[in-house]
TIPA-535359 format. One record per atom (N, C-alpha, C): residue in three letters; x, y, z. Coordinates in steps of 0.05 Angstrom, whole numbers, plus 5000, padded with zeros to 4 digits. Last residue first. Example, Ala and Ser with C-alpha at 12.3 -4.5 7.8 and 13.67 -1.06 7.14 Angstrom:
TIPA-535359
REC  aa    u    v    w
REC SER 5257 4955 5142
REC SER 5273 4979 5143
REC SER 5258 5001 5157
REC ALA 5264 4886 5156
REC ALA 5246 4910 5156
REC ALA 5264 4934 5156
//
This chain:
TIPA-535359
REC  aa    u    v    w
REC SER 3229 5366 3715
REC SER 3222 5338 3711
REC SER 3245 5319 3716
REC LYS 3249 5417 3721
REC LYS 3232 5407 3742
REC LYS 3226 5377 3739
REC GLY 3279 5427 3676
REC GLY 3290 5434 3702
REC GLY 3275 5422 3725
REC LEU 3245 5414 3635
REC LEU 3268 5397 3639
REC LEU 3281 5402 3667
REC TRP 3209 5458 3639
REC TRP 3200 5430 3644
REC TRP 3223 5411 3650
REC GLU 3242 5501 3626
REC GLU 3229 5500 3652
REC GLU 3221 5472 3659
REC GLU 3255 5488 3573
REC GLU 3276 5492 3593
REC GLU 3265 5489 3622
REC LEU 3204 5485 3547
REC LEU 3222 5462 3549
REC LEU 3242 5465 3572
REC PRO 3149 5518 3580
REC PRO 3171 5518 3562
REC PRO 3190 5494 3568
REC LYS 3086 5483 3592
REC LYS 3108 5500 3601
REC LYS 3131 5498 3581
REC GLY 3048 5444 3580
REC GLY 3039 5470 3588
REC GLY 3061 5489 3599
REC MET 3055 5395 3559
REC MET 3063 5398 3587
REC MET 3055 5426 3598
REC HIS 3038 5398 3505
REC HIS 3029 5375 3523
REC HIS 3034 5381 3552
REC TYR 3057 5447 3485
REC TYR 3031 5437 3477
REC TYR 3020 5416 3497
REC GLN 3108 5452 3506
REC GLN 3088 5471 3514
REC GLN 3060 5461 3507
REC CYS 3131 5407 3480
REC CYS 3131 5409 3510
REC CYS 3110 5429 3519
REC TRP 3126 5419 3427
REC TRP 3111 5396 3438
REC TRP 3110 5396 3468
REC PHE 3160 5465 3425
REC PHE 3131 5466 3417
REC PHE 3116 5444 3430
REC ASP 3209 5445 3440
REC ASP 3196 5465 3457
REC ASP 3166 5467 3450
REC ALA 3223 5411 3399
REC ALA 3219 5400 3425
REC ALA 3203 5419 3443
REC ILE 3229 5451 3359
REC ILE 3209 5429 3356
REC ILE 3203 5417 3383
REC ASP 3272 5481 3380
REC ASP 3246 5494 3375
REC ASP 3224 5473 3373
REC GLU 3312 5442 3378
REC GLU 3303 5452 3404
REC GLU 3276 5466 3402
REC VAL 3317 5438 3324
REC VAL 3308 5415 3338
REC VAL 3298 5423 3366
REC MET 3337 5490 3315
REC MET 3312 5482 3303
REC MET 3300 5457 3317
REC PRO 3386 5492 3341
REC PRO 3365 5510 3349
REC PRO 3337 5501 3339
REC ALA 3415 5448 3312
REC ALA 3408 5447 3341
REC ALA 3386 5467 3349
REC SER 3433 5450 3261
REC SER 3405 5443 3265
REC SER 3396 5445 3294
REC GLU 3487 5458 3261
REC GLU 3470 5481 3255
REC GLU 3441 5476 3259
REC PRO 3506 5405 3269
REC PRO 3506 5424 3291
REC PRO 3489 5449 3286
REC VAL 3454 5368 3232
REC VAL 3482 5376 3236
REC VAL 3482 5396 3259
REC LEU 3417 5324 3202
REC LEU 3416 5339 3227
REC LEU 3445 5344 3235
REC GLY 3433 5334 3134
REC GLY 3420 5319 3155
REC GLY 3416 5336 3179
REC THR 3487 5329 3088
REC THR 3460 5339 3094
REC THR 3447 5321 3115
REC GLY 3555 5332 3112
REC GLY 3536 5329 3091
REC GLY 3509 5340 3099
REC TYR 3596 5341 3149
REC TYR 3578 5318 3153
REC TYR 3558 5313 3130
REC ARG 3626 5383 3129
REC ARG 3639 5362 3144
REC ARG 3622 5337 3145
REC SER 3592 5420 3107
REC SER 3612 5408 3090
REC SER 3627 5384 3103
REC ASN 3524 5413 3119
REC ASN 3550 5420 3132
REC ASN 3571 5405 3116
REC TYR 3457 5432 3113
REC TYR 3481 5421 3101
REC TYR 3506 5431 3115
REC HIS 3398 5412 3150
REC HIS 3417 5431 3140
REC HIS 3441 5416 3127
REC GLU 3332 5405 3175
REC GLU 3353 5394 3158
REC GLU 3372 5416 3147
REC ALA 3290 5431 3201
REC ALA 3314 5424 3216
REC ALA 3338 5415 3199
REC TYR 3248 5440 3164
REC TYR 3257 5461 3183
REC TYR 3284 5456 3195
REC GLN 3241 5393 3138
REC GLN 3248 5416 3122
REC GLN 3259 5439 3140
REC ARG 3226 5361 3182
REC ARG 3250 5355 3167
REC ARG 3259 5379 3151
REC ALA 3178 5384 3198
REC ALA 3201 5384 3217
REC ALA 3227 5379 3202
REC ILE 3148 5374 3151
REC ILE 3153 5401 3160
REC ILE 3177 5403 3179
REC ARG 3147 5317 3152
REC ARG 3160 5332 3130
REC ARG 3166 5360 3137
REC TYR 3119 5307 3199
REC TYR 3147 5298 3197
REC TYR 3161 5313 3175
REC GLY 3069 5329 3184
REC GLY 3084 5339 3207
REC GLY 3113 5332 3207
REC TRP 3056 5297 3140
REC TRP 3061 5325 3136
REC TRP 3077 5337 3159
REC ASP 3048 5247 3165
REC ASP 3069 5250 3145
REC ASP 3076 5279 3141
REC SER 3006 5260 3200
REC SER 3030 5247 3210
REC SER 3053 5251 3191
REC SER 2964 5282 3169
REC SER 2979 5299 3188
REC SER 3005 5286 3197
REC GLY 2930 5266 3129
REC GLY 2958 5260 3126
REC GLY 2976 5274 3146
REC ASN 2882 5287 3142
REC ASN 2884 5258 3143
REC ASN 2913 5249 3140
REC PRO 2886 5343 3133
REC PRO 2889 5332 3160
REC PRO 2892 5302 3162
REC GLN 2903 5381 3090
REC GLN 2901 5352 3087
REC GLN 2905 5339 3115
REC LEU 2909 5434 3103
REC LEU 2887 5427 3084
REC LEU 2884 5397 3081
REC LEU 2953 5435 3136
REC LEU 2927 5445 3146
REC LEU 2904 5435 3129
REC CYS 2992 5415 3102
REC CYS 2986 5401 3127
REC CYS 2959 5410 3138
REC SER 2994 5454 3063
REC SER 2984 5427 3056
REC SER 2976 5412 3080
REC LEU 3019 5494 3093
REC LEU 2992 5498 3082
REC LEU 2979 5472 3075
REC ALA 3069 5470 3101
REC ALA 3052 5476 3124
REC ALA 3023 5481 3115
REC SER 3088 5468 3048
REC SER 3082 5443 3063
REC SER 3064 5448 3087
REC GLU 3095 5523 3040
REC GLU 3077 5507 3022
REC GLU 3069 5481 3036
REC ILE 3134 5533 3077
REC ILE 3107 5545 3080
REC ILE 3087 5531 3063
REC LEU 3176 5506 3053
REC LEU 3166 5497 3079
REC LEU 3138 5508 3084
REC LEU 3184 5537 3008
REC LEU 3175 5509 3004
REC LEU 3164 5498 3031
REC VAL 3203 5583 3031
REC VAL 3177 5584 3017
REC VAL 3166 5556 3013
REC ASP 3252 5563 3049
REC ASP 3232 5575 3068
REC ASP 3204 5575 3056
REC GLY 3280 5549 3005
REC GLY 3271 5528 3022
REC GLY 3250 5538 3042
REC SER 3279 5578 2944
REC SER 3276 5585 2973
REC SER 3264 5561 2988
REC GLN 3283 5553 2895
REC GLN 3303 5573 2902
REC GLN 3302 5579 2932
REC ILE 3274 5495 2862
REC ILE 3268 5508 2887
REC ILE 3290 5527 2894
REC ILE 3248 5467 2805
REC ILE 3270 5484 2815
REC ILE 3261 5500 2839
REC ARG 3231 5400 2794
REC ARG 3222 5427 2802
REC ARG 3246 5443 2814
REC VAL 3244 5364 2737
REC VAL 3252 5369 2764
REC VAL 3244 5398 2771
REC PRO 3220 5313 2692
REC PRO 3220 5341 2701
REC PRO 3227 5344 2730
REC GLY 3267 5258 2682
REC GLY 3241 5271 2680
REC GLY 3243 5300 2690
REC TRP 3317 5238 2680
REC TRP 3298 5223 2696
REC TRP 3270 5235 2695
REC GLN 3347 5273 2649
REC GLN 3344 5246 2639
REC GLN 3323 5229 2655
REC ASN 3308 5334 2657
REC ASN 3334 5319 2656
REC ASN 3328 5290 2648
REC LYS 3279 5398 2654
REC LYS 3279 5370 2645
REC LYS 3307 5358 2648
REC LYS 3253 5438 2706
REC LYS 3275 5433 2687
REC LYS 3276 5403 2680
REC TYR 3202 5485 2724
REC TYR 3212 5457 2722
REC TYR 3234 5456 2701
REC THR 3175 5530 2770
REC THR 3192 5526 2746
REC THR 3203 5498 2747
REC ASN 3146 5552 2812
REC ASN 3133 5532 2795
REC ASN 3148 5528 2769
REC GLN 3145 5585 2860
REC GLN 3167 5568 2852
REC GLN 3156 5545 2835
REC VAL 3097 5612 2861
REC VAL 3121 5628 2864
REC VAL 3146 5612 2855
REC ASN 3058 5574 2861
REC ASN 3064 5586 2835
REC ASN 3089 5603 2837
REC ARG 3053 5562 2916
REC ARG 3065 5542 2898
REC ARG 3074 5555 2872
REC VAL 3028 5609 2934
REC VAL 3055 5602 2944
REC VAL 3068 5582 2926
REC GLU 2979 5606 2906
REC GLU 2998 5628 2902
REC GLU 3026 5621 2910
REC SER 2958 5560 2929
REC SER 2963 5561 2900
REC SER 2983 5583 2893
REC GLN 2952 5577 2981
REC GLN 2970 5555 2975
REC GLN 2977 5555 2946
REC VAL 2913 5616 2975
REC VAL 2940 5625 2981
REC VAL 2960 5602 2977
REC ALA 2869 5582 2962
REC ALA 2878 5603 2943
REC ALA 2906 5611 2949
REC TRP 2863 5552 3008
REC TRP 2869 5538 2983
REC TRP 2881 5558 2963
REC LEU 2849 5593 3043
REC LEU 2874 5579 3047
REC LEU 2883 5564 3022
REC ALA 2800 5608 3025
REC ALA 2821 5628 3024
REC ALA 2848 5614 3026
REC ARG 2772 5562 3037
REC ARG 2774 5570 3009
REC ARG 2797 5590 3006
REC GLN 2775 5564 3093
REC GLN 2787 5542 3079
REC GLN 2791 5549 3049
REC THR 2746 5610 3105
REC THR 2775 5609 3112
REC THR 2789 5586 3097
REC GLU 2696 5593 3085
REC GLU 2709 5617 3075
REC GLU 2739 5616 3080
REC HIS 2682 5549 3116
REC HIS 2684 5546 3087
REC HIS 2700 5569 3075
REC THR 2724 5552 3175
REC THR 2698 5555 3161
REC THR 2703 5550 3131
REC LEU 2754 5552 3233
REC LEU 2753 5535 3209
REC LEU 2726 5536 3197
REC ASP 2788 5596 3265
REC ASP 2760 5594 3257
REC ASP 2758 5579 3231
REC GLU 2842 5587 3277
REC GLU 2824 5599 3297
REC GLU 2795 5596 3291
REC VAL 2861 5565 3230
REC VAL 2863 5549 3255
REC VAL 2844 5561 3276
REC TYR 2852 5608 3194
REC TYR 2840 5582 3190
REC TYR 2839 5565 3215
REC ALA 2884 5649 3214
REC ALA 2855 5653 3213
REC ALA 2840 5626 3210
REC GLU 2934 5626 3207
REC GLU 2925 5632 3234
REC GLU 2894 5636 3235
REC MET 2936 5624 3151
REC MET 2938 5599 3167
REC MET 2927 5604 3195
REC HIS 2934 5677 3136
REC HIS 2911 5660 3129
REC HIS 2912 5634 3145
REC GLU 2984 5694 3156
REC GLU 2959 5707 3165
REC GLU 2935 5690 3160
REC LEU 3019 5662 3127
REC LEU 3017 5659 3156
REC LEU 2992 5671 3167
REC ALA 3012 5684 3076
REC ALA 3005 5656 3081
REC ALA 3001 5651 3111
REC LYS 3034 5735 3084
REC LYS 3006 5732 3076
REC LYS 2996 5704 3082
REC ALA 3087 5722 3097
REC ALA 3071 5737 3116
REC ALA 3041 5734 3110
REC VAL 3102 5698 3048
REC VAL 3102 5682 3073
REC VAL 3085 5696 3094
REC MET 3099 5743 3014
REC MET 3083 5720 3009
REC MET 3080 5702 3034
REC VAL 3139 5776 3036
REC VAL 3111 5785 3034
REC VAL 3092 5762 3031
REC LYS 3184 5744 3027
REC LYS 3176 5750 3054
REC LYS 3147 5761 3055
REC TYR 3185 5742 2971
REC TYR 3182 5717 2986
REC TYR 3172 5723 3014
REC ALA 3195 5796 2959
REC ALA 3169 5784 2950
REC ALA 3164 5758 2966
REC ASP 3247 5801 2978
REC ASP 3225 5817 2990
REC ASP 3198 5805 2984
REC TRP 3271 5765 2943
REC TRP 3273 5760 2971
REC TRP 3251 5776 2986
REC LYS 3263 5791 2894
REC LYS 3251 5765 2899
REC LYS 3250 5759 2929
REC GLU 3294 5836 2900
REC GLU 3266 5839 2895
REC GLU 3251 5813 2901
REC PRO 3347 5814 2908
REC PRO 3334 5830 2929
REC PRO 3303 5832 2925
REC GLU 3355 5745 2886
REC GLU 3355 5774 2880
REC GLU 3339 5789 2902
REC ILE 3394 5696 2915
REC ILE 3366 5706 2911
REC ILE 3368 5736 2907
REC TYR 3445 5682 2928
REC TYR 3434 5672 2903
REC TYR 3406 5680 2897
REC SER 3455 5702 2979
REC SER 3467 5715 2956
REC SER 3456 5706 2929
REC PRO 3400 5711 3023
REC PRO 3419 5693 3010
REC PRO 3429 5706 2984
REC ARG 3396 5766 3068
REC ARG 3386 5754 3043
REC ARG 3408 5735 3031
REC LYS 3406 5751 3138
REC LYS 3412 5765 3113
REC LYS 3401 5751 3089
REC ARG 3353 5742 3187
REC ARG 3379 5735 3174
REC ARG 3382 5751 3148
REC GLU 3303 5760 3205
REC GLU 3328 5766 3220
REC GLU 3353 5761 3205
REC GLN 3263 5744 3171
REC GLN 3265 5772 3178
REC GLN 3292 5779 3190
REC MET 3270 5689 3170
REC MET 3273 5704 3145
REC MET 3277 5734 3151
REC ASN 3257 5677 3223
REC ASN 3284 5673 3214
REC ASN 3290 5688 3188
REC GLN 3202 5689 3221
REC GLN 3220 5705 3239
REC GLN 3249 5702 3230
REC TYR 3185 5649 3186
REC TYR 3182 5677 3179
REC TYR 3200 5695 3196
REC THR 3197 5604 3218
REC THR 3210 5607 3192
REC THR 3208 5636 3183
REC GLN 3163 5611 3261
REC GLN 3192 5611 3266
REC GLN 3207 5616 3240
REC LYS 3114 5606 3234
REC LYS 3121 5631 3248
REC LYS 3151 5633 3252
REC ALA 3117 5553 3217
REC ALA 3115 5575 3197
REC ALA 3122 5602 3209
REC VAL 3117 5528 3266
REC VAL 3141 5526 3249
REC VAL 3141 5548 3228
REC TYR 3063 5541 3281
REC TYR 3086 5548 3298
REC TYR 3112 5548 3281
REC VAL 3033 5517 3242
REC VAL 3032 5546 3245
REC VAL 3056 5555 3260
REC ALA 3045 5463 3253
REC ALA 3051 5474 3226
REC ALA 3052 5505 3228
REC PHE 3025 5457 3304
REC PHE 3054 5454 3300
REC PHE 3062 5467 3273
REC HIS 2971 5463 3294
REC HIS 2984 5483 3310
REC HIS 3014 5482 3307
REC MET 2965 5415 3264
REC MET 2959 5441 3252
REC MET 2972 5464 3268
REC THR 2978 5377 3302
REC THR 2996 5381 3280
REC THR 2990 5407 3266
REC ALA 2933 5379 3336
REC ALA 2960 5387 3347
REC ALA 2979 5393 3324
REC ASP 2895 5359 3299
REC ASP 2892 5386 3311
REC ASP 2919 5396 3322
REC ALA 2913 5307 3288
REC ALA 2912 5327 3267
REC ALA 2910 5355 3278
REC ASP 2955 5265 3317
REC ASP 2934 5283 3325
REC ASP 2934 5307 3306
REC GLU 3001 5246 3296
REC GLU 2977 5232 3289
REC GLU 2952 5248 3298
REC CYS 3047 5270 3313
REC CYS 3031 5284 3293
REC CYS 3007 5269 3283
REC LEU 3072 5234 3345
REC LEU 3062 5258 3358
REC LEU 3042 5272 3339
REC SER 3088 5197 3307
REC SER 3068 5189 3326
REC SER 3056 5213 3341
REC LYS 3125 5228 3279
REC LYS 3101 5218 3265
REC LYS 3080 5210 3285
REC LEU 3170 5237 3308
REC LEU 3150 5258 3308
REC LEU 3124 5248 3295
REC SER 3205 5198 3297
REC SER 3190 5195 3321
REC SER 3167 5216 3323
REC THR 3235 5215 3254
REC THR 3210 5200 3248
REC THR 3193 5195 3273
REC LEU 3283 5240 3263
REC LEU 3258 5256 3269
REC LEU 3233 5240 3263
REC ARG 3322 5209 3245
REC ARG 3318 5209 3274
REC ARG 3293 5225 3281
REC THR 3328 5217 3191
REC THR 3307 5198 3199
REC THR 3303 5197 3229
REC ILE 3374 5247 3185
REC ILE 3349 5262 3187
REC ILE 3326 5243 3196
REC ASN 3428 5225 3225
REC ASN 3412 5222 3201
REC ASN 3385 5235 3206
REC PHE 3468 5273 3261
REC PHE 3450 5250 3260
REC PHE 3437 5249 3232
REC HIS 3525 5296 3298
REC HIS 3507 5298 3275
REC HIS 3491 5272 3274
REC ASN 3557 5339 3348
REC ASN 3549 5313 3337
REC ASN 3531 5318 3312
REC GLY 3569 5386 3374
REC GLY 3584 5379 3350
REC GLY 3577 5353 3337
REC GLU 3538 5403 3415
REC GLU 3565 5394 3422
REC GLU 3581 5385 3398
REC ARG 3490 5411 3391
REC ARG 3505 5435 3399
REC ARG 3534 5428 3406
REC LEU 3474 5358 3387
REC LEU 3481 5373 3362
REC LEU 3497 5398 3369
REC GLU 3463 5347 3440
REC GLU 3486 5333 3427
REC GLU 3494 5347 3401
REC GLY 3418 5380 3447
REC GLY 3442 5384 3463
REC GLY 3467 5371 3450
REC ALA 3382 5356 3412
REC ALA 3390 5384 3407
REC ALA 3416 5390 3422
REC MET 3377 5306 3436
REC MET 3389 5308 3410
REC MET 3398 5336 3404
REC LYS 3351 5321 3483
REC LYS 3378 5309 3485
REC LYS 3392 5311 3458
REC ALA 3302 5337 3461
REC ALA 3319 5357 3476
REC ALA 3348 5347 3478
REC LEU 3284 5289 3440
REC LEU 3289 5312 3422
REC LEU 3307 5332 3435
REC ARG 3279 5259 3487
REC ARG 3298 5251 3466
REC ARG 3304 5273 3447
REC ARG 3239 5288 3513
REC ARG 3266 5287 3525
REC ARG 3287 5278 3504
REC ILE 3197 5277 3479
REC ILE 3206 5305 3482
REC ILE 3234 5305 3494
REC LYS 3192 5223 3488
REC LYS 3198 5233 3461
REC LYS 3208 5261 3462
REC PRO 3178 5219 3542
REC PRO 3204 5208 3533
REC PRO 3212 5218 3505
REC ALA 3125 5247 3541
REC ALA 3149 5257 3555
REC ALA 3175 5245 3545
REC VAL 3085 5217 3516
REC VAL 3097 5239 3502
REC VAL 3124 5247 3514
REC GLN 3067 5179 3553
REC GLN 3075 5170 3526
REC GLN 3091 5192 3512
REC SER 3054 5208 3598
REC SER 3076 5188 3600
REC SER 3085 5178 3573
REC THR 3012 5240 3577
REC THR 3037 5252 3585
REC THR 3060 5232 3587
REC LYS 2972 5203 3568
REC LYS 2984 5217 3545
REC LYS 3011 5229 3553
REC SER 2980 5144 3608
REC SER 2970 5171 3604
REC SER 2985 5183 3580
REC LYS 2966 5076 3591
REC LYS 2986 5097 3597
REC LYS 2974 5125 3592
REC PRO 2913 5039 3620
REC PRO 2925 5052 3597
REC PRO 2945 5074 3607
REC GLU 2920 4982 3659
REC GLU 2914 5010 3660
REC GLU 2928 5024 3637
REC ALA 2897 4923 3626
REC ALA 2918 4938 3639
REC ALA 2911 4968 3639
REC LYS 2838 4886 3637
REC LYS 2853 4906 3621
REC LYS 2874 4920 3638
REC PRO 2833 4817 3649
REC PRO 2832 4844 3659
REC PRO 2849 4863 3643
REC GLY 2820 4781 3587
REC GLY 2827 4783 3615
REC GLY 2826 4812 3624
REC LYS 2804 4771 3536
REC LYS 2831 4782 3540
REC LYS 2839 4784 3569
REC GLY 2771 4708 3527
REC GLY 2771 4737 3531
REC GLY 2799 4746 3537
REC LYS 2755 4647 3561
REC LYS 2757 4663 3536
REC LYS 2756 4693 3542
REC VAL 2795 4615 3610
REC VAL 2772 4631 3603
REC VAL 2776 4646 3578
REC GLU 2816 4559 3643
REC GLU 2821 4575 3620
REC GLU 2795 4589 3611
REC VAL 2831 4553 3711
REC VAL 2810 4551 3691
REC VAL 2817 4569 3668
REC GLU 2866 4517 3762
REC GLU 2865 4538 3742
REC GLU 2844 4532 3721
REC PHE 2856 4511 3834
REC PHE 2859 4500 3807
REC PHE 2856 4523 3786
REC THR 2867 4496 3902
REC THR 2865 4515 3881
REC THR 2868 4501 3854
REC THR 2837 4475 3965
REC THR 2854 4471 3942
REC THR 2849 4493 3921
REC GLY 2802 4470 4008
REC GLY 2828 4482 4013
REC GLY 2847 4478 3990
REC ARG 2751 4453 4004
REC ARG 2771 4432 4003
REC ARG 2800 4443 4008
REC ARG 2724 4502 4010
REC ARG 2716 4478 4026
REC ARG 2738 4457 4027
REC VAL 2747 4537 3973
REC VAL 2749 4542 4002
REC VAL 2744 4517 4018
REC ASP 2783 4532 3919
REC ASP 2760 4518 3930
REC ASP 2763 4520 3961
REC LYS 2801 4585 3876
REC LYS 2806 4572 3901
REC LYS 2781 4558 3912
REC VAL 2827 4592 3811
REC VAL 2803 4591 3828
REC VAL 2810 4575 3853
REC THR 2859 4633 3765
REC THR 2864 4615 3787
REC THR 2839 4616 3806
REC VAL 2852 4636 3696
REC VAL 2843 4647 3722
REC VAL 2847 4625 3743
REC THR 2883 4653 3635
REC THR 2880 4633 3657
REC THR 2872 4647 3683
REC HIS 2853 4671 3573
REC HIS 2871 4676 3595
REC HIS 2864 4657 3618
REC THR 2847 4676 3501
REC THR 2841 4664 3527
REC THR 2861 4673 3548
REC PRO 2816 4707 3445
REC PRO 2839 4701 3462
REC PRO 2830 4690 3489
REC ALA 2778 4680 3392
REC ALA 2777 4695 3417
REC ALA 2801 4688 3435
REC VAL 2802 4684 3328
REC VAL 2797 4666 3351
REC VAL 2798 4683 3377
REC LYS 2776 4704 3267
REC LYS 2789 4712 3291
REC LYS 2782 4693 3314
REC PRO 2789 4668 3206
REC PRO 2770 4676 3228
REC PRO 2785 4683 3253
REC ALA 2828 4695 3154
REC ALA 2826 4675 3175
REC ALA 2807 4685 3197
REC LEU 2839 4733 3116
REC LEU 2812 4723 3117
REC LEU 2807 4701 3139
REC ALA 2893 4746 3122
REC ALA 2873 4767 3123
REC ALA 2845 4757 3127
REC GLN 2921 4697 3118
REC GLN 2924 4713 3142
REC GLN 2901 4734 3145
REC THR 2904 4676 3069
REC THR 2902 4660 3093
REC THR 2902 4677 3118
REC ARG 2917 4718 3033
REC ARG 2889 4710 3037
REC ARG 2885 4694 3063
REC VAL 2972 4720 3038
REC VAL 2957 4743 3046
REC VAL 2928 4735 3051
REC ILE 2985 4668 3019
REC ILE 2993 4676 3046
REC ILE 2976 4699 3055
REC GLU 2966 4671 2966
REC GLU 2955 4651 2985
REC GLU 2961 4658 3014
REC GLN 2998 4711 2945
REC GLN 2969 4715 2946
REC GLN 2956 4696 2966
REC ASN 3048 4687 2946
REC ASN 3043 4710 2963
REC ASN 3013 4715 2966
REC GLU 3039 4648 2907
REC GLU 3046 4640 2934
REC GLU 3040 4663 2954
REC PRO 3030 4676 2859
REC PRO 3008 4662 2872
REC PRO 3014 4654 2901
REC ASN 3065 4741 2861
REC ASN 3062 4713 2853
REC ASN 3040 4699 2868
REC LEU 3054 4798 2864
REC LEU 3079 4787 2854
REC LEU 3077 4759 2845
REC ALA 3010 4820 2888
REC ALA 3009 4817 2859
REC ALA 3034 4803 2847
REC TYR 3027 4821 2940
REC TYR 3004 4805 2934
REC TYR 3004 4799 2903
REC LEU 3066 4861 2939
REC LEU 3074 4834 2945
REC LEU 3052 4814 2937
REC ASP 3032 4905 2928
REC ASP 3053 4898 2909
REC ASP 3062 4869 2913
REC ARG 3001 4905 2975
REC ARG 2988 4902 2949
REC ARG 3008 4893 2928
REC ILE 3040 4915 3014
REC ILE 3026 4889 3014
REC ILE 3012 4884 2987
REC LEU 3053 4968 2998
REC LEU 3073 4947 2998
REC LEU 3060 4919 2997
REC ASN 3005 4994 3008
REC ASN 3015 4993 2980
REC ASN 3036 4971 2977
REC LEU 3003 4989 3063
REC LEU 2982 4976 3047
REC LEU 2991 4974 3018
REC LEU 3047 5021 3077
REC LEU 3047 4992 3083
REC LEU 3027 4977 3067
REC GLU 3029 5071 3060
REC GLU 3053 5060 3048
REC GLU 3054 5030 3053
REC THR 2985 5078 3094
REC THR 2981 5077 3065
REC THR 3005 5064 3051
REC LYS 3010 5081 3144
REC LYS 2991 5059 3139
REC LYS 2987 5056 3109
REC SER 3080 5098 3135
REC SER 3052 5104 3141
REC SER 3035 5080 3135
REC LYS 3142 5075 3163
REC LYS 3123 5079 3141
REC LYS 3095 5085 3151
REC SER 3175 5062 3204
REC SER 3174 5091 3197
REC SER 3154 5097 3175
REC SER 3174 5008 3207
REC SER 3160 5023 3228
REC SER 3158 5052 3222
REC LEU 3206 4992 3165
REC LEU 3178 4990 3162
REC LEU 3162 5006 3183
REC ALA 3257 5001 3188
REC ALA 3249 5015 3163
REC ALA 3219 5015 3160
REC ARG 3257 4967 3232
REC ARG 3261 4996 3236
REC ARG 3251 5012 3212
REC ARG 3252 4919 3204
REC ARG 3231 4927 3223
REC ARG 3233 4957 3228
REC MET 3300 4916 3176
REC MET 3274 4918 3161
REC MET 3252 4928 3180
REC GLU 3335 4910 3219
REC GLU 3337 4933 3201
REC GLU 3311 4938 3186
REC GLN 3316 4861 3240
REC GLN 3316 4885 3257
REC GLN 3318 4910 3240
REC TRP 3326 4826 3199
REC TRP 3298 4832 3205
REC TRP 3297 4858 3223
REC SER 3380 4851 3157
REC SER 3369 4835 3179
REC SER 3340 4843 3184
REC SER 3389 4851 3086
REC SER 3383 4865 3111
REC SER 3372 4846 3132
REC SER 3443 4816 3053
REC SER 3414 4820 3058
REC SER 3410 4834 3085
REC LYS 3495 4843 3016
REC LYS 3487 4831 3041
REC LYS 3458 4837 3047
REC LYS 3503 4828 2947
REC LYS 3495 4847 2968
REC LYS 3487 4832 2993
REC PRO 3560 4796 2919
REC PRO 3531 4795 2926
REC PRO 3526 4814 2949
REC VAL 3602 4826 2873
REC VAL 3600 4818 2901
REC VAL 3571 4818 2909
REC ALA 3615 4802 2808
REC ALA 3600 4820 2825
REC ALA 3598 4809 2853
REC MET 3678 4793 2779
REC MET 3655 4780 2791
REC MET 3641 4799 2811
//
């Protein structure tokens, strides 16, 4: 007898849904809408219902009689002071820094812990700079570490040349966004993709063969620059590809080896928003 699956709690579903993009949520609603007439009626009722002006209560004092009474007034009432950008970003940077410290101590986390970056990457301009920063770090890592044993020397050298070329075009595009720099970036993205454009068929369909994760990350960084409307998802994807590692003890995710990468990510956002390196900011904040 099959054991019935335990249904997810609303808290679990809320966490899962909060990590989705606007497009993914709209697609989910579309699928639910098409499922049955009852769902269609619910969606129609909620989406097409007339908006009712919110009300708030105001306390009025009658000076002559020395009494007070309450009046219900339409409107949202006095606006609360909006939080500054710094106050919104600071806790996220601290959480990233804390995570990096815990990883250095031997802890590990699911890769979805990086989904908080999606809100930081809603700013397309900031995310473009983030993509270039991670691309630079990736190229530097390729220069410093040894060639992976499964990649031939000629291919490894060709990968590094290709990444250097892509990085040059990315920097030019961010500094001067013109039709020419954009066209050049599309061209180099095509080149980077063609470097790893081999597919293998299996029972689920064609699977792309990726030999270098570094080159794949550069491909994602190029897509991030060329598709600013998807900056939130691309920013998260780039961070994930940069920080995710495999450890035989913990599997794939954010493992102790990911600590320097998570720290790099925190350092970028700290310098971008706070104007100082992470270590200096944490020492003074």
